[in-house]
C-alpha positions as CSV (number, residue, x, y, z in Angstrom):
1,M,0.0,0.0,0.0
2,I,2.9,2.3,0.8
3,A,4.4,1.7,-2.6
4,Q,1.1,2.6,-4.2
5,R,0.8,5.8,-2.1
6,T,4.4,6.8,-3.0
7,A,3.6,6.4,-6.7
8,R,0.4,8.4,-6.3
9,M,2.3,11.3,-4.6
10,T,5.0,11.2,-7.3
11,V,2.3,11.7,-9.9
12,I,0.8,14.5,-8.0
13,L,4.2,16.2,-7.6
14,A,5.0,15.9,-11.3
15,L,1.8,17.6,-12.4
16,P,1.7,21.3,-13.3
17,A,0.3,23.6,-10.7
18,A,-3.0,24.1,-12.4
19,L,-3.6,20.4,-12.8
20,S,-2.6,19.7,-9.2
21,L,-5.1,22.3,-8.0
22,A,-7.9,20.8,-10.0
23,A,-7.0,17.3,-8.8
24,V,-6.6,17.8,-5.1
25,T,-8.6,20.9,-4.1
26,P,-10.5,20.0,-1.0
27,A,-14.2,19.7,-1.1
28,H,-15.8,22.8,0.3
29,A,-19.0,21.1,1.3
30,H,-17.5,19.7,4.5
31,D,-17.8,22.2,7.4
32,G,-16.9,19.9,10.3
33,H,-20.5,19.0,11.0
34,G,-21.2,16.5,8.2
35,S,-21.0,12.7,8.2
36,D,-17.9,10.6,8.8
37,A,-17.9,9.9,5.0
38,A,-17.7,13.6,4.3
39,A,-14.9,14.0,6.8
40,S,-13.0,11.1,5.2
41,A,-13.4,12.7,1.7
42,E,-12.0,15.9,3.1
43,A,-9.1,14.2,4.7
44,D,-8.0,12.3,1.5
45,Q,-6.0,15.3,0.2
46,T,-2.5,16.6,-0.4
47,Y,-1.4,19.8,1.1
48,Q,1.8,21.9,0.7
49,I,3.8,23.7,3.4
50,N,6.5,26.2,2.6
51,L,9.1,26.2,5.4
52,E,10.5,29.7,6.1
53,A,13.6,30.6,8.1
54,L,13.5,31.4,11.9
55,N,16.4,32.8,13.9
56,K,18.1,34.0,10.7
57,S,19.0,30.3,10.0
58,G,18.8,30.7,6.2
59,S,16.9,27.4,6.1
60,Q,13.9,26.9,3.8
61,G,12.1,24.0,2.3
62,T,8.9,22.4,1.2
63,V,6.7,19.8,2.9
64,L,3.9,17.7,1.3
65,L,1.3,16.2,3.6
66,D,-0.8,13.4,1.9
67,M,-3.7,12.6,4.1
68,D,-5.5,9.4,3.0
69,G,-8.0,8.5,5.7
70,R,-5.8,8.2,8.8
71,E,-2.7,7.4,6.8
72,L,-0.4,10.5,6.6
73,T,2.6,10.5,4.3
74,V,5.0,13.3,5.0
75,K,7.7,14.3,2.5
76,I,10.2,17.1,3.3
77,E,12.9,18.7,1.2
78,A,14.9,21.3,3.1
79,E,18.1,23.2,2.6
80,G,20.3,25.6,4.6
81,L,20.4,23.4,7.7
82,V,23.5,22.7,9.8
83,P,25.4,20.1,7.8
84,G,26.0,16.7,9.3
85,Q,23.9,17.4,12.3
86,P,20.5,15.8,13.4
87,H,17.5,18.1,13.1
88,A,14.5,17.5,15.4
89,Q,11.3,18.1,13.4
90,H,7.6,18.0,14.4
91,I,4.1,18.7,13.4
92,H,2.7,21.3,15.8
93,G,-0.6,22.9,16.5
94,S,-4.1,22.3,17.8
95,T,-6.9,19.9,16.8
96,D,-9.4,21.6,19.0
97,G,-9.7,25.1,17.5
98,H,-6.8,27.0,19.1
99,D,-5.1,29.4,16.6
100,F,-1.4,28.4,16.7
101,H,1.0,29.7,14.0
102,C,4.6,30.2,13.2
103,P,6.4,32.7,15.6
104,D,8.1,35.9,14.5
105,A,11.0,37.8,16.1
106,S,8.7,39.3,18.7
107,A,8.7,35.8,20.4
108,D,12.3,36.5,21.5
109,K,11.2,37.7,25.0
110,D,14.7,38.0,26.5
111,G,16.1,39.9,23.6
112,D,19.1,37.6,23.0
113,G,18.5,37.3,19.3
114,I,17.3,33.7,19.5
115,V,13.7,32.5,19.6
116,T,14.2,29.4,21.7
117,T,12.0,26.4,21.7
118,A,10.3,27.5,25.0
119,E,9.8,31.1,23.6
120,G,8.3,29.7,20.3
121,L,6.1,27.1,21.9
122,P,3.2,29.5,22.9
123,A,3.0,30.6,19.2
124,Y,3.3,27.2,17.4
125,G,1.8,25.0,20.0
126,D,2.4,21.6,21.4
127,I,3.8,18.7,19.4
128,N,1.2,16.5,17.7
129,I,3.6,14.3,15.8
130,S,7.4,13.8,16.1
131,L,8.7,13.3,12.6
132,T,11.2,10.6,13.4
133,T,12.7,8.3,10.8
134,R,11.5,5.2,12.7
135,G,9.7,4.1,15.8
136,D,7.5,6.2,18.0
137,T,6.1,9.5,16.6
138,S,4.4,10.9,19.7
139,K,5.6,14.0,21.5
140,K,7.6,11.8,23.8
141,S,10.0,11.5,20.9
142,G,10.3,15.2,20.5
143,L,14.0,15.2,21.0
144,A,14.8,11.6,20.1
145,V,17.7,12.9,18.0
146,E,19.1,9.5,17.2
147,R,15.8,8.9,15.3
148,M,15.6,12.3,13.6
149,P,17.0,12.9,10.1
150,T,20.5,14.3,9.6
151,A,21.4,17.0,7.1
152,K,23.8,16.1,4.4
153,A,27.2,17.8,4.0
154,D,25.6,20.5,1.8
155,G,23.0,21.3,4.4
156,T,20.1,19.6,2.6
157,L,17.7,17.2,4.2
158,S,15.3,14.7,2.6
159,Y,12.6,12.9,4.6
160,S,9.7,10.6,3.8
161,R,7.5,8.6,6.1
162,T,3.9,7.2,6.2
163,I,2.4,7.0,9.7
164,T,-1.1,6.4,11.1
165,V,-2.5,9.4,12.9
166,S,-5.5,10.0,15.1
167,K,-8.9,11.0,13.7
168,E,-8.5,14.4,15.3
169,V,-5.3,15.0,13.4
170,A,-6.8,13.6,10.1
171,D,-9.8,15.9,10.5
172,H,-7.7,19.0,11.3
173,I,-4.6,18.5,9.2
174,K,-5.0,22.0,7.7
175,D,-4.7,23.6,11.1
176,L,-1.3,22.1,11.8
177,H,2.2,23.1,10.8
178,V,5.8,21.9,10.7
179,V,8.9,23.1,12.6
180,Q,12.5,22.0,12.1
181,H,15.1,22.6,14.8
182,G,18.9,23.2,14.9
183,I,20.7,26.5,14.0
184,D,24.3,27.7,13.4
185,P,24.4,31.4,14.2
186,N,28.3,31.5,14.1
187,N,28.5,29.6,10.9
188,N,31.0,27.0,12.1
189,K,28.9,24.1,10.7
190,E,28.3,22.4,14.1
191,Y,26.3,22.9,17.3
192,D,28.3,24.7,20.0
193,F,27.6,26.8,23.1
194,G,28.0,30.2,21.5
195,K,24.4,31.0,22.3
196,G,24.4,29.3,25.7
197,K,22.7,26.2,27.0
198,S,19.4,24.7,25.9
199,E,16.6,25.3,28.3
200,L,15.5,21.7,27.5
201,D,18.8,20.2,28.7
202,P,21.7,22.3,30.0
203,K,24.2,19.8,28.7
204,L,23.0,20.6,25.1
205,P,23.7,23.9,23.3
206,Q,20.9,26.3,22.5
207,E,21.8,25.9,18.9
208,A,20.8,22.2,18.8
209,T,17.2,22.8,20.0
210,A,16.3,26.3,18.7
211,P,13.8,26.3,15.8
212,A,15.4,26.7,12.3
213,N,12.3,27.1,10.2
214,C,8.5,26.8,10.3
215,G,5.7,26.5,7.8
216,M,1.9,26.5,7.9
217,V,-0.4,24.5,5.6
218,K,-1.3,26.5,2.6
219,G,-4.4,24.5,1.5
220,A,-4.4,22.2,-1.5
221,A,-1.0,21.4,-3.0
222,V,0.3,24.0,-5.4
223,G,3.5,23.8,-7.5
224,S,5.9,21.0,-6.7
225,M,8.9,19.9,-4.8
226,P,12.0,17.9,-5.8
227,V,11.0,14.4,-6.8
228,G,13.1,11.3,-6.5
229,G,15.9,10.3,-4.2
230,V,13.8,11.1,-1.1
231,E,15.1,9.2,1.9
232,T,14.7,9.3,5.6
233,G,18.3,10.1,6.4
234,S,20.1,8.4,9.2
235,G,22.4,9.7,11.9
236,S,25.1,8.0,13.9
237,T,23.7,9.5,17.1
238,Q,23.4,7.2,20.2
239,S,20.5,6.9,22.6
240,M,20.0,9.7,25.1
241,A,19.6,9.4,28.9
242,A,17.0,11.4,30.8
243,P,18.0,15.1,31.0
244,T,17.8,17.5,33.9
245,L,15.6,20.5,32.8
246,I,16.5,23.9,34.2
247,A,13.7,25.5,36.0
248,G,12.7,28.2,33.6
249,G,12.6,26.0,30.5
250,A,10.8,23.2,32.3
251,A,8.1,25.6,33.5
252,A,7.6,27.1,30.1
253,L,7.3,23.7,28.4
254,L,5.0,22.2,31.1
255,A,2.8,25.2,31.1
256,A,2.1,24.7,27.4
257,G,1.9,21.0,27.6
258,G,5.3,20.6,25.9
259,L,8.0,18.1,25.7
260,F,7.5,15.6,28.6
261,A,10.2,13.1,27.6
262,V,13.2,15.0,26.3
263,R,16.2,12.7,26.3
264,R,19.9,13.4,26.2
265,N,21.8,12.8,23.0
266,T,25.3,11.7,24.2
267,H,26.7,11.5,20.7
268,L,25.6,15.1,19.9
269,R,27.1,16.4,23.2
270,G,30.4,14.7,22.1
271,Q,30.3,16.7,18.8
272,V,29.6,20.2,20.3
273,R,32.5,22.4,21.2
274,G,33.1,24.7,24.2
275,R,31.5,22.6,26.9
276,D,32.6,23.8,30.4
């Protein structure tokens, strides 16, 4: 079935924009109060997300979400990411009517030039899905860096995975958005402590967990993204032990229902420079 779905998405991606719009424009008859059959028809669609840079990361990309019943295929092509480093990525937002969105520079409450994960969370909302390469996709895997995709040497990242989601996510996929994490403000092509410690784990640098880009669903798929060669990516990161959250970050995350099971990436900590 996955092979058939992949072939279907490839056809959609290869079509001109006008044909794509005609083929996949959602039915407007469904208003959230119709039958389950109508909801299923609405959910069987393909949507595009344009990822735009946060924290002056220079990162951008395209996401396609193919919702077929409760089977969600996510394809991501991104560039401008920190090369050779794992990048946590998630689907954020609400399935109960809250208006979450991508943050802007005003989310930087302490004025240090970085919108951290905790500062951005009130804007983009809790994790619905962790876009791991394998295994669990719940918010408990929010920083399971050993199962997140790794950017190539040129800073590009390709990701593709089909997962089963809840009916709430299927019915509200247009209300959700994608965030990728990991920045390199000093352009040394690795995560270091130049911007301090992460509020999620003081043994990790802020650069490793700060959001790099964000994008919101634009509606029916328009245009296309690179086709072919899409792979999940794989890092050499090892398992992480349970972290100790510093008080401020923990309070901010718990207040928003955030990351409850952040784990430490010992391999990543071995890569970063400047640890005390």
